[in-house]
N, C-alpha and C positions, 0 to 999 in steps of 0.2 A: 509476528507483526500482525496485529489485529487492525485490519483495514488501514494500511499505510496511506498517508496523505501526501502522495507525490504529485508533482505538477510538471509543467514544461511550457515552453513558448508555443509550440504547436498543439492545438487542441485535439483531443481524441473524440471519437463519435459519442461516447457516453457523456463527455463534458459539453459537447455542442447541444445535446438533448436537455441540459439543465443550466441554462445561462444565468438565471438569478442566483441559484445556489453556488455556482462556480465563482461568481464575482466576490461573494463573501468569503469563500474558501481561499481564493487567491490573496485577498487582503490580509487574512490571518496568517497565511503561509509566508508572505513577504516580510512580515514583521520579525520573523525568526531568521531571516537571511542577513548576511553582512551588507552594510550600506553599499549601494551601487550594484548589487547582484541582480541578475534577472532570473526568470523562472527556470532557466536551464542550469542554474548553479547546482553542483553535485549534491548539496544538502537537500535540495528540492527534487532534483531529477537525477537519480543515480545512474541512469542509462545515457545521459548526455556526456559527450567527450569533454575532457578537461585535462590540461597539461599540469595542473596544480594538484590533482588528486589521483590516486590509483584507480584503474579500471575495475570493474566487477570481476574480471578474470584474474586480476592481480591481488584481490582482496581475500583474506582469510576470514571466513564467516562460520559461526556455529550453525547447526541445523536450524532452518527457519520454517515456521508455520505461517502461511499467508492466509488470512481470513478476508473473504470478499462478500459484500452484500450485493445481490443481483440487481438491486435498484440504486446502488451507490454510484454517484456520478464519477467517482474515481476508479471504478472497477476495471476499465481498460488498462490503466497504468499499472494497477496491482497485478493483473494477469500478465502484462508484458514483463514486469519485474520477475515474476515467478518463472516465466518461460526462459528468461535470460539467466536466472540462477541455474536452472537445469542445463542449459546450453553450455555454461561454464563449469559444469561438474560439481556444483554446490548441492548439498543435501537440502531439499525443500519439499514441503507438502502444501497443497492448496485446498481449502475448504470454502465452498460457496454456499451462502444462504440466499437462495434465489429470490425470495420474497421480501428481503430486508434492505433497508437503507443504511447509510453511513451512521455508525454509532448506535445501532439498534439495541445492543446489550446494555447501554446506559439508559435508554428510554424505556426499555421493557425488561427491567431487572428480574421480574418474577415469571417471565414468559418461558415457554418450552424451548424456543430458539436459543435463549440465553443459557438455559441449563444444558442444552446440547453443545453449545460452544464451550462451556466450562468442562464438560466431559471430554471433548476433543483436545482441549489444551492439556488436561491432566494426562491423557493417554500419550500425547506427543512428548511431554516432559518426561514421563516415565520411560518411554521408549528410547530417549536420547540422553538419559542420565548415566 
């Protein structure tokens, strides 16, 4: 999961620090949810409780690589997701690019950080194939 775009009703510290970017992100995310859903719908917030969907503990998942930008407003949610994966016995690895924002690899296609990301992805896929 390269910089997962999770949300939720309760704001995290990294979201509070970026109110302008958050509003745009929320608008975009809400368009993908079923009509009438809120930001704690499991499609948006996999850590929220829901009687309609299995919990993270009940879900079978392949090994996951979680990529986080250190300046990404959604970094707190991605870190929480990673920690919950481990807590529930899932195979997961997290890589943080501390100086990068959300979507850095699409904005800096020829940059060293993007090449490093590609190398991490290749090693992860090779290790879990």
